Each structure stands twice: as C-alpha cells, then as structure tokens.
C-alpha positions as CSV (number, residue, x, y, z in Angstrom):
1,M,-9.1,74.3,-29.0
2,L,-11.5,73.7,-32.0
3,K,-8.6,73.2,-34.4
4,Y,-7.1,70.6,-32.0
5,S,-10.4,68.8,-31.9
6,G,-10.6,68.7,-35.7
7,L,-7.2,67.2,-36.0
8,M,-8.0,64.6,-33.4
9,I,-11.1,63.6,-35.4
10,L,-9.0,63.2,-38.5
11,R,-6.9,60.6,-36.7
12,L,-9.9,58.5,-36.2
13,G,-9.8,57.6,-39.8
14,S,-12.9,56.2,-41.5
15,R,-14.8,55.3,-38.3
16,N,-18.5,56.0,-38.7
17,F,-19.0,57.3,-35.2
18,L,-17.5,59.9,-32.9
19,R,-16.6,59.2,-29.3
20,N,-18.3,61.6,-26.8
21,Y,-15.9,63.1,-24.3
22,S,-17.6,63.8,-21.0
23,A,-14.8,65.9,-19.5
24,T,-15.6,69.4,-18.5
25,G,-15.2,71.9,-21.4
26,A,-15.1,69.3,-24.1
27,T,-16.8,70.4,-27.4
28,I,-19.5,67.9,-28.5
29,F,-20.3,67.3,-32.2
30,K,-23.4,65.7,-33.5
31,N,-23.4,63.8,-36.8
32,T,-26.4,64.6,-39.0
33,T,-27.8,63.1,-42.2
34,E,-29.0,66.3,-44.0
35,T,-28.7,66.3,-47.8
36,S,-26.5,69.3,-47.8
37,G,-23.8,67.3,-46.1
38,T,-23.1,70.2,-43.6
39,V,-22.7,69.7,-39.9
40,T,-24.2,72.0,-37.4
41,D,-23.9,72.2,-33.7
42,K,-25.0,74.8,-31.2
43,N,-21.7,75.1,-29.5
44,A,-19.9,75.1,-32.9
45,E,-21.9,78.0,-34.3
46,E,-21.0,80.1,-31.2
47,S,-17.3,79.5,-31.9
48,A,-15.3,81.1,-34.7
49,F,-12.9,78.8,-36.8
50,P,-9.4,80.3,-36.7
51,S,-8.9,79.7,-40.4
52,K,-10.5,78.5,-43.6
53,E,-8.0,75.7,-43.8
54,G,-9.0,74.3,-40.4
55,S,-12.7,74.7,-41.3
56,G,-12.2,72.7,-44.6
57,L,-10.3,69.9,-42.9
58,L,-13.0,69.6,-40.2
59,A,-15.8,69.5,-42.8
60,A,-14.0,66.8,-44.8
61,A,-13.6,64.8,-41.7
62,F,-17.3,65.0,-40.9
63,A,-18.2,64.2,-44.4
64,S,-16.1,61.0,-44.3
65,L,-18.1,59.8,-41.3
66,N,-21.2,59.6,-43.4
67,E,-19.6,57.2,-45.9
68,V,-20.4,53.5,-45.6
69,E,-17.3,51.6,-44.7
70,V,-16.6,48.6,-46.9
71,D,-14.3,46.0,-45.4
72,N,-12.2,44.5,-48.1
73,R,-9.9,42.5,-45.7
74,K,-9.7,38.7,-46.2
75,P,-10.6,36.5,-43.2
76,S,-7.6,35.5,-41.1
77,P,-6.3,31.9,-41.3
78,K,-7.3,31.3,-37.7
79,S,-10.9,32.3,-38.3
80,F,-11.0,30.3,-41.5
81,K,-9.8,27.2,-39.7
82,Q,-12.3,27.7,-36.9
83,S,-15.1,27.9,-39.5
84,K,-13.9,24.7,-41.1
85,T,-13.6,23.0,-37.7
86,Q,-17.2,23.9,-36.9
87,Q,-18.3,22.7,-40.2
88,I,-16.7,19.3,-39.6
89,D,-18.3,19.1,-36.2
90,G,-21.7,19.7,-37.8
91,Q,-21.1,17.0,-40.4
92,I,-20.1,14.5,-37.7
93,S,-23.2,15.3,-35.7
94,K,-25.5,14.8,-38.7
95,A,-23.9,11.5,-39.8
96,N,-26.3,8.6,-39.4
97,D,-24.4,5.7,-41.0
98,I,-20.9,4.5,-41.5
99,N,-20.4,6.0,-45.0
100,S,-21.6,9.5,-44.1
101,L,-19.4,9.4,-40.9
102,L,-16.3,8.2,-42.6
103,L,-16.8,10.6,-45.5
104,V,-15.9,13.3,-43.0
105,A,-12.5,11.6,-42.5
106,E,-11.6,12.4,-46.0
107,N,-11.3,16.1,-45.1
108,P,-7.5,16.9,-44.9
109,I,-7.9,19.1,-41.8
110,V,-9.5,16.4,-39.6
111,S,-8.0,16.8,-36.1
112,R,-7.2,14.3,-33.4
113,R,-10.3,15.5,-31.5
114,H,-12.5,14.8,-34.6
115,A,-10.9,11.4,-35.0
116,L,-11.6,10.5,-31.4
117,K,-15.2,11.7,-31.7
118,M,-15.8,9.6,-34.8
119,V,-14.2,6.5,-33.3
120,S,-16.4,7.0,-30.2
121,I,-19.5,7.1,-32.4
122,L,-18.5,4.0,-34.2
123,S,-17.9,2.3,-30.9
124,E,-21.3,3.2,-29.6
125,W,-23.0,2.0,-32.8
126,S,-21.0,-1.2,-32.6
127,S,-22.1,-1.7,-29.0
128,A,-25.7,-1.1,-29.9
129,N,-25.5,-3.6,-32.7
130,K,-26.3,-0.9,-35.2
131,V,-23.2,-1.7,-37.2
132,N,-20.6,-4.5,-37.2
133,L,-16.9,-4.0,-36.5
134,A,-16.1,-5.8,-39.7
135,D,-18.1,-3.2,-41.7
136,F,-15.5,-0.5,-41.2
137,E,-12.3,-1.9,-39.6
138,K,-10.7,-2.4,-43.1
139,D,-11.9,0.9,-44.5
140,P,-8.9,3.1,-45.5
141,R,-10.8,6.1,-44.0
142,F,-11.0,4.3,-40.6
143,L,-7.3,3.4,-40.8
144,K,-6.6,7.1,-41.4
145,L,-8.4,7.8,-38.1
146,C,-6.2,5.2,-36.5
147,R,-3.1,6.9,-37.7
148,I,-4.3,10.3,-36.4
149,L,-4.9,8.8,-33.0
150,A,-1.6,6.9,-33.0
151,R,0.3,10.1,-33.8
152,T,2.7,8.2,-36.0
153,P,3.9,9.1,-39.5
154,A,1.7,7.7,-42.3
155,S,4.5,5.3,-43.5
156,Q,4.9,3.7,-40.1
157,A,1.2,3.6,-39.5
158,M,0.5,1.8,-42.7
159,S,3.1,-0.9,-41.9
160,S,1.9,-1.4,-38.3
161,L,-1.9,-1.2,-39.0
162,T,-2.8,-4.6,-40.4
163,M,-6.2,-6.1,-41.2
164,A,-6.2,-7.6,-37.7
165,E,-6.2,-4.1,-36.1
166,D,-9.5,-3.3,-34.4
167,L,-11.0,-0.7,-32.1
168,S,-9.2,-1.9,-29.0
169,T,-5.8,-1.0,-30.5
170,V,-7.1,2.5,-31.2
171,L,-8.3,2.9,-27.7
172,G,-5.0,1.7,-26.3
173,I,-3.3,4.7,-27.8
174,T,-5.8,7.4,-27.3
175,G,-6.0,9.9,-24.5
176,D,-6.5,8.2,-21.1
177,D,-9.6,10.0,-20.0
178,E,-11.3,9.8,-23.4
179,A,-10.4,6.1,-23.8
180,A,-11.6,5.2,-20.3
181,R,-15.0,6.6,-21.2
182,L,-15.2,4.2,-24.2
183,I,-14.0,1.0,-22.5
184,A,-17.6,-0.1,-21.6
185,N,-18.4,-0.3,-25.3
186,L,-15.7,-2.9,-26.0
187,S,-16.0,-6.7,-26.0
188,L,-14.0,-8.7,-23.4
189,S,-11.3,-9.7,-26.0
190,Q,-10.9,-6.1,-27.0
191,M,-10.5,-4.9,-23.4
192,I,-7.8,-7.5,-22.8
193,K,-6.0,-6.3,-25.9
194,V,-6.1,-2.8,-24.5
195,M,-4.6,-4.1,-21.3
196,K,-1.8,-5.9,-23.2
197,A,-1.2,-2.7,-25.3
198,L,-0.7,-0.7,-22.1
199,Q,1.7,-3.3,-20.8
200,Q,3.7,-3.4,-24.0
201,K,4.0,0.4,-24.0
202,G,4.7,0.6,-20.2
203,R,1.8,3.0,-19.7
204,R,0.4,2.8,-16.2
205,S,-2.7,4.9,-16.8
206,T,-4.7,4.6,-13.6
207,P,-8.0,5.9,-15.1
208,L,-7.8,3.5,-18.0
209,L,-6.7,0.6,-15.9
210,R,-9.5,1.1,-13.4
211,A,-12.0,1.3,-16.2
212,L,-10.7,-1.9,-17.7
213,S,-10.7,-3.8,-14.4
214,F,-14.2,-2.7,-13.5
215,N,-15.7,-3.6,-16.9
216,I,-13.8,-6.9,-17.2
217,T,-14.9,-8.0,-13.8
218,K,-18.6,-7.4,-14.5
219,Q,-18.5,-9.3,-17.8
220,S,-20.6,-12.5,-17.8
221,E,-18.3,-14.2,-20.3
222,Q,-15.8,-16.6,-18.7
223,L,-12.1,-15.9,-18.9
224,D,-10.2,-18.8,-20.4
225,L,-6.7,-19.6,-19.3
226,K,-5.0,-17.6,-22.1
227,K,-7.0,-14.5,-21.2
228,S,-6.3,-15.0,-17.5
229,A,-2.6,-15.4,-18.1
230,D,-2.5,-12.3,-20.3
231,L,-4.4,-10.2,-17.8
232,L,-2.2,-11.4,-14.8
233,F,1.0,-10.7,-16.7
234,S,-0.1,-7.2,-17.7
235,M,-1.2,-6.5,-14.1
236,A,2.1,-7.7,-12.7
237,S,4.1,-5.7,-15.3
238,L,2.1,-2.5,-14.6
239,N,2.0,-3.1,-10.8
240,F,-1.8,-2.9,-10.8
241,P,-3.1,-5.6,-8.4
242,D,-6.8,-4.8,-8.5
243,P,-8.3,-7.2,-5.9
244,L,-11.7,-7.7,-7.5
245,L,-10.2,-8.5,-10.9
246,L,-7.6,-10.8,-9.3
247,D,-10.4,-12.8,-7.5
248,R,-12.4,-13.0,-10.8
249,I,-9.3,-14.3,-12.6
250,C,-8.5,-16.9,-9.9
251,S,-12.1,-18.1,-9.9
252,D,-12.3,-18.6,-13.7
253,T,-8.9,-20.2,-13.7
254,I,-10.1,-22.9,-11.3
255,D,-13.1,-23.6,-13.5
256,C,-11.0,-23.8,-16.7
257,L,-8.1,-25.9,-15.4
258,P,-9.7,-29.3,-16.1
259,S,-10.1,-28.6,-19.8
260,N,-6.3,-27.9,-20.2
261,E,-4.5,-31.1,-21.1
262,D,-1.4,-30.1,-23.1
263,K,-0.5,-26.4,-22.4
264,P,1.9,-26.1,-19.4
265,A,3.2,-22.7,-20.6
266,V,-0.1,-20.9,-19.8
267,I,-0.1,-22.6,-16.3
268,N,3.5,-21.5,-15.7
269,S,2.6,-17.9,-16.8
270,I,-0.3,-17.8,-14.3
271,I,1.8,-19.1,-11.4
272,V,4.7,-16.7,-12.1
273,S,2.4,-13.7,-12.3
274,L,0.6,-14.6,-9.0
275,G,4.0,-14.7,-7.3
276,L,5.0,-11.3,-8.8
277,L,1.7,-9.9,-7.7
278,K,2.1,-11.5,-4.2
279,H,-1.5,-12.6,-4.4
280,R,-2.1,-15.5,-2.0
281,H,-5.3,-17.1,-3.3
282,E,-4.9,-20.5,-1.7
283,A,-7.7,-22.2,-3.7
284,V,-6.2,-21.4,-7.1
285,L,-2.6,-22.2,-5.9
286,T,-3.9,-25.6,-4.7
287,A,-5.6,-26.2,-8.0
288,L,-2.5,-25.2,-10.0
289,S,-0.3,-27.5,-7.9
290,E,-2.7,-30.4,-8.5
291,W,-2.6,-29.7,-12.2
292,L,1.2,-29.8,-12.2
293,Q,1.3,-33.1,-10.3
294,S,-1.1,-34.8,-12.6
295,H,0.7,-33.4,-15.7
296,R,4.3,-33.9,-14.6
297,H,5.0,-35.8,-17.8
298,I,4.6,-32.7,-20.0
299,C,5.9,-30.1,-17.5
300,R,9.3,-28.5,-18.1
301,V,12.0,-27.8,-15.6
302,G,11.2,-24.2,-15.5
303,D,7.5,-24.9,-14.7
304,I,8.5,-26.9,-11.6
305,A,11.0,-24.3,-10.5
306,S,8.6,-21.4,-11.0
307,A,5.9,-23.1,-8.9
308,V,8.3,-23.5,-6.0
309,V,9.5,-19.9,-6.2
310,T,5.9,-18.7,-6.1
311,F,5.1,-21.0,-3.1
312,A,8.1,-19.6,-1.3
313,T,7.3,-16.0,-2.1
314,L,3.8,-16.4,-0.7
315,D,4.9,-18.8,2.1
316,F,2.3,-21.3,1.1
317,I,2.7,-24.9,0.4
318,P,-0.5,-26.4,-1.1
319,P,-1.6,-29.7,0.2
320,Q,0.1,-32.7,-1.5
321,A,2.6,-30.3,-3.2
322,D,5.5,-32.1,-1.6
323,S,6.2,-34.1,-4.8
324,I,6.7,-30.8,-6.7
325,I,9.1,-29.4,-4.1
326,E,10.9,-32.7,-4.0
327,A,11.3,-32.6,-7.8
328,A,12.6,-29.1,-7.6
329,S,15.2,-30.1,-5.0
330,R,16.6,-32.7,-7.4
331,L,17.2,-30.2,-10.1
332,K,20.7,-29.2,-11.0
333,E,22.2,-25.9,-11.8
334,E,23.0,-26.8,-15.4
335,E,19.4,-27.6,-16.0
336,M,18.3,-24.0,-15.4
337,A,18.2,-21.5,-18.2
338,K,20.1,-18.8,-16.3
339,A,22.3,-18.6,-13.3
340,S,19.9,-16.1,-11.7
341,S,17.1,-18.7,-12.0
342,W,19.2,-21.2,-10.1
343,L,19.8,-18.6,-7.3
344,D,16.0,-17.9,-7.1
345,L,15.3,-21.6,-6.8
346,V,17.9,-22.2,-4.1
347,Y,16.6,-19.1,-2.2
348,A,13.1,-20.5,-2.4
349,L,14.1,-23.9,-1.1
350,L,15.8,-22.1,1.8
351,I,12.6,-20.2,2.6
352,L,10.6,-23.4,2.6
353,E,13.3,-25.1,4.7
354,R,13.8,-27.8,2.0
355,V,17.3,-26.8,1.0
356,E,20.4,-29.0,1.2
357,Q,23.9,-27.9,1.9
358,H,25.2,-28.6,-1.7
359,H,22.4,-26.2,-3.0
360,L,23.6,-23.4,-0.8
361,V,27.3,-23.9,-1.4
362,S,26.8,-24.0,-5.2
363,T,25.6,-20.3,-5.1
364,L,28.7,-19.2,-3.1
365,Q,31.2,-20.7,-5.4
366,P,33.4,-18.1,-7.3
367,D,32.5,-19.7,-10.6
368,F,28.8,-19.2,-9.9
369,I,29.4,-15.6,-9.0
370,D,31.3,-15.1,-12.2
371,K,28.2,-16.5,-14.1
372,L,26.0,-13.9,-12.4
373,L,28.5,-11.2,-13.3
374,S,28.7,-12.2,-16.9
375,S,25.4,-10.5,-17.7
376,G,26.4,-7.3,-15.9
377,E,26.3,-6.0,-12.3
378,I,24.5,-8.3,-9.9
379,P,21.2,-6.7,-9.0
380,I,20.7,-5.6,-5.4
381,P,17.9,-8.1,-4.7
382,S,20.1,-10.9,-5.9
383,R,23.0,-9.7,-3.7
384,R,20.7,-9.6,-0.7
385,K,19.7,-13.2,-1.4
386,L,23.3,-14.2,-1.6
387,M,24.0,-12.5,1.8
388,S,21.1,-14.4,3.4
389,I,22.3,-17.7,2.0
390,D,25.8,-17.0,3.2
391,A,24.6,-16.1,6.7
392,Y,22.5,-19.3,6.8
393,V,25.6,-21.4,5.8
394,G,27.7,-19.7,8.5
395,L,25.1,-20.4,11.2
396,K,24.0,-23.8,10.1
397,F,27.2,-25.2,8.7
398,P,30.0,-23.3,10.5
399,S,32.7,-25.8,9.3
400,N,32.0,-25.0,5.7
401,K,34.9,-23.1,4.2
402,I,33.3,-21.7,1.1
403,R,31.8,-18.4,1.9
404,L,30.5,-15.4,-0.1
405,A,33.2,-12.9,-1.4
406,E,33.2,-9.8,0.8
407,D,32.9,-7.4,-2.1
408,I,29.4,-8.8,-3.0
409,S,27.9,-7.4,0.1
410,V,29.7,-4.0,0.0
411,G,27.5,-1.1,-0.8
412,V,24.3,-3.0,-0.7
413,P,21.6,-0.5,0.5
414,I,19.4,-2.0,3.2
415,M,16.8,0.5,4.3
416,H,13.1,1.0,4.8
417,T,10.7,2.8,2.5
418,K,9.2,6.1,3.6
419,E,5.9,4.4,4.4
420,K,7.5,1.7,6.5
421,V,9.7,4.3,8.4
422,L,6.5,6.0,9.5
423,Y,4.9,2.7,10.6
424,V,8.0,1.6,12.5
425,Q,8.2,5.0,14.2
426,S,4.7,4.5,15.6
427,I,5.8,1.2,17.0
428,M,8.9,2.8,18.6
429,D,6.7,5.5,20.1
430,T,4.6,2.8,21.7
431,F,7.7,1.1,23.1
432,K,8.6,4.2,25.0
433,S,5.9,3.2,27.5
434,L,7.5,-0.2,27.9
435,V,11.2,0.4,27.5
436,S,12.0,4.0,28.5
437,A,15.8,4.2,28.5
438,E,18.0,3.9,25.5
439,T,20.1,1.4,27.3
440,F,17.2,-1.0,27.1
441,L,16.5,-0.6,23.4
442,R,18.5,-0.6,20.2
443,R,16.9,0.6,16.9
444,D,17.5,0.0,13.2
445,C,19.7,-3.1,13.7
446,Q,21.8,-4.1,10.7
447,T,22.3,-7.9,10.5
448,G,24.8,-8.3,7.8
449,M,22.4,-11.0,6.5
450,G,20.7,-9.0,3.8
451,F,18.1,-7.3,5.9
452,L,17.6,-5.2,9.0
453,Y,15.3,-5.6,11.9
454,D,13.6,-2.6,13.6
455,A,14.6,-3.0,17.2
456,E,16.3,-5.2,19.8
457,F,15.7,-5.4,23.6
458,A,15.7,-8.0,26.3
459,V,13.3,-9.1,29.0
460,D,13.3,-11.6,31.9
461,S,10.8,-14.4,32.4
462,K,8.4,-11.9,33.9
463,C,8.7,-9.6,30.9
464,H,10.6,-6.9,32.8
465,P,13.2,-5.0,30.7
466,V,16.8,-5.9,31.1
467,P,19.7,-3.6,30.0
468,L,21.3,-4.8,26.9
469,D,24.8,-4.7,28.4
470,K,23.8,-7.2,31.0
471,V,22.2,-9.8,28.8
472,D,25.2,-12.0,28.6
473,K,25.5,-12.1,32.4
474,R,22.1,-13.6,33.1
475,N,20.5,-16.9,32.2
476,D,16.8,-16.0,32.4
477,V,17.0,-13.3,29.7
478,H,15.1,-13.4,26.4
479,R,16.6,-11.4,23.5
480,I,13.8,-10.0,21.5
481,A,14.1,-8.8,17.8
482,V,11.2,-6.6,16.5
483,L,10.0,-6.9,12.9
484,G,7.3,-4.3,11.9
485,L,5.4,-5.7,8.9
486,D,3.7,-3.1,6.7
487,Y,1.6,-3.6,3.6
488,H,4.6,-4.5,1.4
489,D,5.7,-7.3,3.8
490,M,2.3,-9.1,3.6
491,S,0.7,-11.0,0.8
492,R,-2.4,-9.8,-1.0
493,G,-5.7,-11.6,-1.0
494,T,-5.1,-13.4,2.2
495,A,-2.9,-11.2,4.4
496,H,0.0,-13.3,5.5
497,P,3.7,-12.5,6.0
498,L,5.7,-13.1,2.9
499,G,8.3,-15.9,2.6
500,T,11.2,-13.5,3.1
501,I,9.8,-12.6,6.5
502,R,9.8,-16.3,7.4
503,L,13.4,-16.6,6.4
504,Y,14.4,-13.5,8.4
505,E,12.7,-14.9,11.4
506,H,14.5,-18.2,10.9
507,L,17.9,-16.5,10.7
508,L,17.3,-14.4,13.8
509,T,16.2,-17.5,15.7
510,L,19.5,-19.2,14.7
511,K,21.2,-16.2,16.3
512,G,19.4,-16.6,19.5
513,Y,16.6,-14.1,19.2
514,K,12.9,-14.4,19.9
515,V,11.2,-12.6,17.0
516,L,8.3,-10.2,17.8
517,K,6.4,-9.6,14.5
518,I,4.0,-6.7,14.5
519,P,1.8,-6.7,11.3
520,Y,-0.1,-3.7,10.1
521,T,-3.3,-5.9,10.1
522,E,-3.1,-6.1,13.9
523,F,-1.4,-2.9,15.0
524,N,-3.0,0.4,14.1
525,P,-0.9,3.6,14.6
526,K,-4.1,5.6,14.9
527,D,-5.3,3.6,17.9
528,K,-5.0,5.1,21.4
529,L,-1.7,4.7,23.1
530,V,-3.1,2.5,25.8
531,T,-4.6,0.1,23.1
532,R,-1.3,-0.1,21.3
533,V,0.7,-0.8,24.6
534,Q,-1.8,-3.5,25.6
535,Y,-1.4,-5.2,22.2
536,I,2.4,-5.3,22.4
537,E,2.4,-6.4,26.0
538,S,0.1,-9.3,25.2
539,R,2.2,-10.4,22.2
540,L,5.4,-10.1,24.2
541,K,4.0,-12.3,27.1
542,E,2.8,-14.8,24.6
543,L,6.2,-15.0,23.0
544,V,8.0,-15.5,26.3
545,R,5.4,-18.1,27.4
546,Q,6.0,-20.1,24.2
547,S,9.7,-19.8,24.7
548,R,9.5,-21.3,28.2
549,S,7.3,-24.1,27.1
C-alpha cells in the first residue's frame, strides 16, 4: 500500500503540494521544512517500508516537493495578443487629442473594434466642437481606420477613399447597432450621405434607418430640394416609408419650391419617389403640379409623364392639373424613352379616365409587345396592366379587333398576400351572418382582367340575398362584388384607395357589378361580430340606395 502511494506521488511531477485523500484508510503525508530534508509522519513511522529502493524513491519525491518551481515557458500567442489588446484599449482611453489618438492607429494589430472606438471618439469630439473634421479626415492614420471598418483590401480602399471621404461614409459601412449609436453626432449632410450609402449598397438596416429618420426629422436646418430628393429616393429604394420623415420632407419641399427656377430634374425625382412610396400628401402634390405648370417651358417629356403616373398611382388630381394631364395625353409612343414607360403612361391615363382608344390599342399591337419583349421577359406587373387594358378595350370598344395575345396572360399569378388573406377571411366570416349558404356567395373570383375580387353575391332591392343561379331570371337583383382593401391597397399619409382600386371598380362596374369596398380603416377584424355585421349591412344598404337613385 505504501509503495503504491509513493509511486503515485512520483507521477505528480514537480508539484509543490500533495493532495489529501479523504477516503477511509488513505495514508496522509505532511510536508515539512526541516533542515535535514527528511519527512516524518506518525502513520508512516508505524509502517515498515518493504524495501530500501521504495524508501529511496519516496524520499526523493518528497525532497523534490520542497524545490521552488521555475516556469521557463513562454507566454502563449493568445495571452500575448490579449495583453497587447488591453494595452491598446488603455492608450485609446488616455488619448486627449487627435495626434495621441491617431498614434494608436499606427499599431499593426489594431482591430475593427479599436477602429470603431477611435472613430466614435473623433465623432464625439467633432460634435462637441473640440476638433474639426478637416483636422483629421485627410490624415493617413484616419484613412487606415476607414479601411479597417470597410473590410476591404488596402489597394481597393486607397483607390476608393478620396479626400472627399468623411465620417458619414465610415458610419455607412460600420456595424448597424454601433453606427446607429453614432448617428446623432453627425451633421445633416453627413446623415443624408449615410442614407444614400445604404441605398447604394442595398442594406435595409432597420436600426440604422430609424436612427437616421429620427435625427434628420429633429434637425432645425431646412432640407433643400436636392436633399429631399435624395432622401425620398433612398427611402423608396429601401422601402422605408417613415411617416414623420416623409411629412418633414414634404413640408420643406413646399417651402423650397419657389426658389427653384431651372432644375426640373429634382422636381421629377421627388414626384416619382412620392409615387413609389404611395405617399399621398395633397399639399405637396398640389405645389409640385403648380410648379410644373408654371415651368412647362423647361420641363421634359418624362417630367410630365412621371407626374401623371404619380397622380394615377395615388388617385389624386391636384387642382388646376388638367393642363398637365392634357399635355400627357398628347404625347406619342416614340417620344418616350422606353416601351415600358409608354405602357405606364397609358395605364395611368386609363386610371384617371383620360385615355383615348388609340392609346389603348397602341399597347395591344404585336409590334409594341415585341418591343417589351426585346429587353427580356415582360414583368408580371406589366402583364397585369396589359390584361386590364385589354379587358377595358373589350368592354368599352367591343368592335375593336386588336386584342392582347393570349400567351401574355398565361401563367400570370394573381393572388393575395398572407396578410390580405387573413383580412379577407375575417370579412368572409362576417358574411356568414348575412349570406349563409354557399349558393348565395362565391369567393376568390378570378376576373381575367389582371386582378381578382374577394367575393360575389346578389341581393334584391330590400337587401335580401338572392341565389346566384337565379340572378339572370330577375330584374330587381343587384350583383355585388366585394373588394377588401388592406394596408397595401391604400395610400400613405392620407389613407385613400390607390388608383388601381379605382380601375378595378370601373372594370367591375362595366361588367354590371356594384362594388362593395371594405377598407381596413373602417373594418376592424378584432371588433365584435355584431359590430362588423352592422357595418357591412349599412354599407350594403347605402350601395343599393345609390344604385336605385
């Protein structure tokens, strides 16, 4: 037993302590510091060593425990790096001017975290007017930090980082959360540059965009037309329609319009972006249309066409805008830059009910379809527009022989989004209290006109349901088409059905339907069933009453 314990102690190597074993029967040794170097223990003295060899090994082992262990190992690369990192952190914290801070950037192991921390400090100093941006934006050490944050090779970074680069560009390429924290320290121009950088990179960073919109909105400096156009275009491209920022841009645009005498391009950009954002700010749309009318002599064809497309998208014709629409209706296909632009204009005139037959027929010609196909497959939205135009021609001008080729409408998906499916389902659940049997109600009705409507049913003059198979046999029947309008069917700013809804209603009316529109602003799926039923009943009675009158 004692010999085994001695061998086990030898395996412990040069450790300067001996573990105590608390198990029953374990022999316990106590290390002493006597000058003789011998080790005594009460239990050991009562036991006899089996051999001199075992005794010598045990004594040598105990003697080695008294030796001071000297660690000659070199520090690991990881611990060395951690030490250097901590050293750099300390240098950054102690820096109190530009030179002492950028001196840290000369260290070859400066990390992205260090670079971001130094840029943050420079930003705070700049915001507090402790330093000027011009004092360091051209410094090679600052450009090195830019390259680290950009995560690009040095050769590419040096070619892309010019003297015009500033702090906003750095923030546009840093981590989202860290950059959002620094946005408040930027000037208005720098924040707009960040927004443009995000748009160019296609980065829809919600934290960063929210920080930008919040800080731009609260700026006291007025947004000129160029800044407003840049912001609107970036917001439209990133699909970030922040309502407060949109209202701020529209307000400043109205104030700045009178000072613009010779720049129609910036006006066109603002109008197009408002249409893409589906933002119906009637005051700014009116002001923009008045500017176009008073500056017709410098406006281009595309400027007029873009304004009409935006008016149609938002279903809003500003007062005294008839001359603009009239000018657009006189345009010809060859004047437009692209075939798709001509299709968009004709579709807009159709929505506004200012279209002429020759406009419509021109888009159905085989030659025009070939022009659309020359740039690739016709996009689904364009094919749906063609289907609506063709349906209108068939209903309004039945003698016209030029119609859309059948293959254009083949395979065009016409369906609702998941959100709208849920909204429509709540409407249909409400209808069960009004129209119980399936013979009275048809759902998800495909029109073949580029859209679908949510339900169809019929009622008599007293709003009593009529079976659909008996509609043609009675004269006092009103055929009702239901259109549920969710968030995406309505404009922003002022909630109003979009121009496409107006066109759908017009087409259904031409087919003999009365259209019951149920917008999300009036119908709440979370309301009690009785409240929802009463709403639909009142709308239905109003629709029938208007039809009779």
